[in-house]
VEXGU-651799 format. One line per field, with one value per residue (C-alpha): residue in three letters; x, y negated, z negated. Coordinates in steps of 0.001 Angstrom, whole numbers. Example, Ala and Ser with C-alpha at 12.3 -4.5 7.8 and 13.67 -1.06 7.14 Angstrom:
residu <- ala ser;
X <- 12300 13670;
Y <- 4500 1060;
Z <- -7800 -7140;
// end
This chain:
residu <- met arg ile ala asp leu ala gly lys arg val ala val trp gly tyr gly arg glu gly ser ala thr leu ala ala leu arg arg arg leu pro gly gln arg leu ser leu ile cys ser ala ala glu ala glu leu ala arg gly leu his his asp ala leu asp tyr val thr val glu pro tyr ala gly leu leu trp gly phe asp val val val lys ser pro gly ile ser arg tyr leu pro ala ile val asp ala leu ala ala gly val cys phe thr ser ala thr ala leu trp phe gly glu asn pro leu ala thr thr ala gly val thr gly thr lys gly lys ser thr val ser ala leu ile thr his leu leu arg ser leu gly gln arg val ala leu ala gly asn ile gly leu pro leu leu glu leu leu asp thr pro glu pro val asp cys trp val val glu leu ser ser phe gln thr ala asp ala glu arg val asp val gly leu val asn asn ile tyr glu glu his leu asp trp his gly ser arg glu arg tyr val ser asp lys leu ala leu val glu his ser thr thr leu val val asn gly leu gln pro glu leu val ala arg thr ala thr his pro his arg arg val phe gly asp val ala gly trp his leu ala glu gly met ile met his gly his glu his cys leu asp leu arg gln leu pro leu ala gly glu his asn ala leu asn leu cys ala ala leu thr val val asp ala leu gly phe asp ala his ala ala leu pro ala val ala thr phe arg pro leu pro his arg leu gln ala leu gly glu gln gly gly leu thr trp ile asn asp ser ile ser thr thr pro gln ala thr ile glu ala leu arg ser leu glu gly arg ala val ser val leu val gly gly phe asp arg gly leu asp trp gly glu phe gln arg tyr val ala ser arg pro pro ala ala val ile cys leu gly ala ser gly ala arg ile ala arg gln leu gly ala ala ala pro ala tyr arg leu gly gln cys val ser leu ala glu ala val ala his ala arg ser trp thr pro gly gly gly val val leu leu ser pro gly ala pro ser phe asp gln phe arg asp tyr ala asp arg gly arg ala phe thr gln leu ala gly phe asp pro gln ser ile val ala ile ala gly val gly ile ala;
X <- -12 1209 340 -1494 -3890 -5123 -6356 -9993 -10358 -11219 -7761 -6707 -3209 -3240 -488 1575 5021 7911 6612 3095 4504 6537 3510 1323 4045 4468 702 91 3004 1865 -1906 -2227 -5722 -6977 -8615 -6908 -7748 -5350 -6178 -4114 -4211 -5441 -1873 -601 -3442 -2281 1216 -85 -2264 848 2109 -1008 -3499 -7058 -5952 -6669 -9639 -8503 -9877 -8848 -11153 -9958 -10498 -13187 -14402 -17367 -15105 -12603 -15377 -15646 -12350 -11378 -7687 -5943 -2162 -1239 1909 3977 3508 -243 -858 -2649 -4309 -6368 -10062 -11054 -8647 -9692 -13382 -12582 -10626 -13611 -15737 -13470 -11259 -7770 -4852 -1388 1765 4468 6826 4403 3841 7599 8106 5150 6820 10210 9661 13028 15207 18031 17221 18610 15966 17255 15268 15919 15201 18700 21378 19402 20436 24100 23975 22130 24751 27576 26158 25867 29393 30905 29056 30048 33667 33305 32198 28461 25889 23748 20608 20138 16615 13549 13210 16698 15259 14668 11292 11578 9030 11313 13568 10781 11735 15510 16990 20058 20128 20832 22806 21398 18784 19496 16184 15878 12524 10944 8580 5767 7059 8364 5098 5085 8371 6954 10263 13860 16896 18470 16574 18430 16847 19602 18058 14729 14070 10929 9841 6867 4312 1988 1829 1774 -214 1931 5441 4348 2672 5762 7993 5568 5427 9219 9546 7181 10353 11413 8779 9602 13365 14960 18031 17694 20415 19876 21749 23089 23459 19663 18319 14678 15428 17470 14687 11889 13692 15098 12874 13919 15523 18333 19392 22771 23793 26232 27634 28514 31841 30835 30387 31283 31621 33610 36335 39688 39117 38807 36310 36504 35275 35260 38742 40222 41325 40156 40195 41247 38287 40563 40712 36980 35637 32609 32428 31280 31099 27463 28703 31376 28529 26636 29641 29443 25823 26703 29529 27180 24699 27439 28420 24762 24333 27119 30012 33373 33019 36722 37585 35268 36602 39345 36662 35461 38284 36580 33057 31527 29525 25944 24873 23074 24503 27208 28388 31344 30800 34096 35204 33681 34442 36699 33999 33445 29983 28395 25109 23271 19822 18833 18598 14912 15126 16727 18814 20346 21278 22961 25023 26039 27196 29107 31071 32238 33135 35989 35024 32986 29707 26582 23826 20625 17637 13909 11465 8092 6720 5800 5717 8939 10506 13655 14480 17453 18878 18394 20332 23094 23759 23567 26416 28439 27480 27915 28694 25041 21745 19602 16012 13919 10841 7468 8959 11597 9632 8734 12364 13698 11286 12359 16058 15685 13964 17198 19306 21651 25375 25357 23801 20201 18315 14928 13841 11483 13506 16637 18157 17787 19209 22262 22808 22700 25188 27563 27778 27673 30140 33757 36454 37561 34234 31570 28082 26088 22641 21203 17552 16264 12935 11383 11655 8182 7091 9290 10905 9882 12175 15424 17475 15777 16587 20211 20611 19185 21610 24505 23641 23128 26535 28125 28653 27328 24206 25058 28036 25639 25447 22925 23428 26174 25408 21602 20360 22046 25773;
Y <- -4 -3494 -6711 -7933 -4985 -6599 -9736 -10402 -7580 -7630 -7117 -6747 -6517 -4335 -5205 -8348 -7101 -8031 -5832 -7219 -10758 -10025 -8481 -11531 -13886 -11839 -11571 -15261 -16102 -13776 -14268 -17986 -19009 -15440 -15019 -12311 -10763 -9930 -7107 -7595 -8316 -11626 -12613 -11757 -13789 -16856 -16373 -15930 -19077 -21106 -20187 -19490 -21707 -21062 -19483 -16023 -14307 -12918 -9618 -8991 -6110 -2484 -1280 1300 3038 696 -2343 -891 -113 -3850 -3869 -2544 -2254 -2179 -2698 -757 -1233 1957 2311 2883 6589 7485 10298 7990 9001 5513 5754 9260 8165 5013 6997 9284 6190 5004 2451 2398 2334 1258 -147 -2723 42 1273 -2299 -2900 301 -645 -4013 -2408 727 438 -292 2118 3442 5763 6714 7957 9791 12207 12541 11469 9364 7760 4181 5145 7055 4235 1723 4071 4508 736 134 2719 1411 -2181 -1078 79 -3350 -2733 -5331 -3415 -4130 -2396 -2634 -752 933 -251 -3591 -5633 -5070 -4511 -7233 -9844 -9165 -9028 -12073 -11689 -14250 -12221 -8645 -5749 -2716 -321 -418 1689 2152 3722 5487 6690 9665 7070 5741 8639 9275 5615 5784 6375 7322 7264 8145 9928 11059 12199 14306 14108 16560 17451 17890 17443 13831 11427 14076 11416 9801 12994 15225 18385 19470 20994 17768 15805 18071 17871 14081 13863 16104 13945 12271 15505 15308 11624 12221 12662 14046 15462 15679 17887 19130 22614 23311 23387 26716 25573 22434 24369 26951 24388 22439 25403 24819 21228 21188 18730 19439 18817 20137 18683 20506 23696 24697 23923 20190 17554 19269 19501 22043 22152 18711 17223 15839 18355 18431 22033 23242 19747 18078 14459 12692 13507 13068 11189 8373 7779 4674 6760 9016 12631 15386 14476 11124 12882 14906 11623 10539 13762 12961 9435 10666 13187 10421 8225 11091 11793 8116 8627 6968 8352 9107 9987 6460 5031 7162 4725 2101 4217 2698 -729 487 -1170 1314 294 -1154 1060 4216 5631 2031 1796 -1281 -1091 -462 -1824 -636 2127 3630 3655 2558 3758 2509 5115 3571 4567 8180 9109 12920 15465 16687 13202 13248 16629 15231 12245 14594 16756 13684 13234 16865 17121 13897 13471 12038 10777 10644 8606 10270 9655 6994 7047 10575 12078 15588 16726 19972 19483 23249 23031 20133 22135 25053 22764 21058 24454 25707 22438 20650 16898 15013 13959 13768 10836 10955 7816 6326 7861 11216 11282 13332 16022 16271 16418 19242 21259 20739 21326 24664 26023 25369 22915 22791 18979 16158 15586 12381 11017 7363 4969 1971 1585 -607 2165 4718 2573 2134 5953 6407 3816 5638 9229 9067 9979 7346 7391 8917 7805 6384 7206 5819 8341 8569 11128 9228 6036 2867 1378 2569 -214 -2096 -3680 -1405 514 -2673 -4377 -1294 -1341 -4993 -4384 -1516 -3644 -6418 -3970 -2404 -5857 -6817 -9707 -8516 -11014 -8838 -6373 -7655 -7120 -4267 -5277 -5017 -5396 -7434 -8010 -8294;
Z <- 20 861 -893 2170 1755 -1460 311 -326 -2839 -6528 -8018 -11662 -13110 -16225 -18671 -19206 -20066 -17808 -14979 -15235 -15238 -12124 -10431 -11103 -9834 -6628 -5962 -6515 -4201 -1432 -1890 -2716 -3716 -4367 -7757 -9863 -13210 -16003 -18421 -21550 -25291 -26637 -27567 -24074 -22540 -24443 -23101 -19546 -19800 -20496 -17005 -14950 -16796 -15439 -12160 -13640 -15218 -18560 -19836 -23448 -24447 -24446 -20867 -20357 -17203 -16656 -16900 -14455 -11970 -11416 -9498 -6112 -7037 -10440 -10511 -13673 -15749 -16087 -19834 -19383 -18834 -15632 -17589 -19840 -19655 -18528 -15568 -14674 -14610 -12639 -10057 -9635 -9039 -6229 -7991 -6486 -8913 -7799 -9405 -8929 -7846 -5160 -3909 -3614 -1618 575 1319 1992 4102 5916 2889 2150 -1299 -3963 -6498 -9861 -12493 -15353 -19036 -20010 -18418 -15581 -16513 -16743 -13476 -11728 -12958 -11907 -8372 -8081 -9365 -7019 -3939 -4712 -4960 -1352 -230 -216 -1272 -3763 -5760 -9103 -10426 -11678 -15030 -15972 -16996 -13832 -12118 -8390 -7637 -9181 -6199 -3619 -1566 -1543 863 1807 3134 758 1959 -643 -3407 -6498 -8234 -11658 -12018 -15226 -15252 -15163 -11810 -9761 -7912 -6775 -4829 -1354 292 -843 1234 -1709 -4766 -7906 -10676 -13280 -15778 -17390 -21081 -23136 -23478 -23224 -24058 -25433 -21946 -19810 -22103 -21760 -20912 -17611 -16551 -17579 -15444 -12522 -12709 -12912 -9877 -7859 -6625 -4932 -2164 -1534 -1100 2309 575 -2938 -5592 -8636 -11705 -11014 -14755 -15199 -13840 -13990 -11995 -9430 -9020 -8675 -5989 -4005 -977 -370 3110 2224 -1302 -2892 -6293 -8806 -11820 -9963 -8433 -4843 -5526 -8078 -11476 -14691 -15357 -17150 -18622 -15148 -12692 -9882 -6300 -5257 -6210 -6077 -9322 -9002 -12380 -15934 -18332 -20710 -18144 -18243 -20018 -21035 -24098 -23900 -21349 -20646 -19304 -17210 -15738 -15111 -13081 -11073 -10340 -9195 -6974 -5339 -4570 -3079 -808 95 1121 3642 1786 664 -3029 -3251 -2148 -4812 -7659 -8795 -9524 -12446 -14532 -14425 -15194 -18269 -20420 -20969 -24345 -26864 -25210 -27488 -27857 -30202 -32365 -34266 -37827 -41028 -44550 -43383 -41129 -37346 -36281 -33058 -31586 -29470 -29913 -26353 -27568 -27551 -27450 -29761 -26829 -26446 -30113 -29680 -26801 -28916 -31685 -29174 -28080 -31685 -32533 -35010 -36843 -40039 -38809 -40531 -37965 -38285 -36598 -36325 -35200 -33499 -33698 -30335 -31707 -30029 -31222 -33287 -33341 -30991 -33007 -36233 -34712 -33458 -36797 -38567 -36378 -36472 -39682 -39716 -42886 -43217 -41354 -42466 -41266 -40995 -39469 -38684 -37684 -40423 -43006 -40445 -39202 -42795 -43682 -40631 -41362 -45087 -44568 -43077 -46253 -44485 -45196 -44951 -46911 -45857 -46588 -45735 -45930 -44219 -43044 -40968 -43678 -46262 -43808 -43170 -46908 -47380 -44493 -45858 -49217 -47889 -44974 -45872 -45289 -41666 -40632 -38228 -38731 -35636 -34826 -32332 -33276 -30760 -30913 -29510 -31547 -31491 -34912 -36366 -33483 -30203 -28172 -28391 -27815 -30756 -32899 -31710 -32567 -36044 -36612 -35395 -37893 -40755 -39964 -40342 -36720 -34633 -32740 -30008 -29202 -27639 -24099 -21351 -18873 -16471 -12766 -12815 -9889 -6526 -5881;
// end
């Protein structure tokens, strides 16, 4: 669907976060004079009025099917589940639902695009692809779920050689066609939005059918099996392509880069680099020629971000971690050190069994559970008679105080919650900044993601 297709129709934008704001701006620019509706909270409506005044109709009640039937098209923000009963009923009644992502792809059918999704690492991989391509002299746009809505770049005055688009599981079905699609990995996440693990996996894999060339993680048997019929598939993580072996980044049997030279911590990040190199190759560029540029890559904030030392302890901010698997990977990157890890947050009902088994086999100094899911995680870990100190509290401040007193000198305090932040914080970045301040560092030292936008 293109924006011009909305002309003369009853159109509502649902949600007024950054993506909803970008959508409204694009629609008003392309459809001047057309009356639009904004479905949002009362507080968001007040913010929108400051910019759009009375040019919009504001709907501040909880949307229900009958209300949605009053529109021909609803442009829905990604955080709103397409499986809500009101949306299901409205779809049955003939209401069309689209998204900012779908509108951007409709406006840019000939753009060269790399679409990146996965439960873990998609932002790092997207940034790596962008960094490597720019090192080869390409003009690259980095946008999407990484923090810059695509529609904010809709009317770019200068040509772009390649668009690197990060896609959440809420957005993969809206990418109409990508030249290269990457599914970095799949673990359990966002069950509250998707309703079940199977639906989450299916929604994630919606990118597969939209990808001219598909790149997948060869270390995930389920992912390999479910994409086996794709006619142009490339695999990373196995010996035929970019993979890890002998402490090296390998391409086939060729030793390409010592892992100790990477500016990224952990083998999972080395595998993220393998994914990025495979995408660069799939786009038709020489990944070997781009490999030296890895040395100048700036790791993304809130992703195993080393803050420094305070009080004889090393503090690491991994606030982006929203699954137990991500927390396991963070602990793996610190094996051999005394670590107190802070886990918990908004409770989406994810299973912490694999985490419990990991810390039973490799006990950290302490596990401190906090937030809405903290009590449940602590009960599960405590039932296994842990060989580490186990704490449970409500607030991040209390958890940091426990970690400061429980962690041995020279040890590490790691915030890697394995859960979303919005039980207590606006988002993971807000949580990371709070942790940074509680640890005794300047929260302004946590910079924005480098490379977002066009360069």
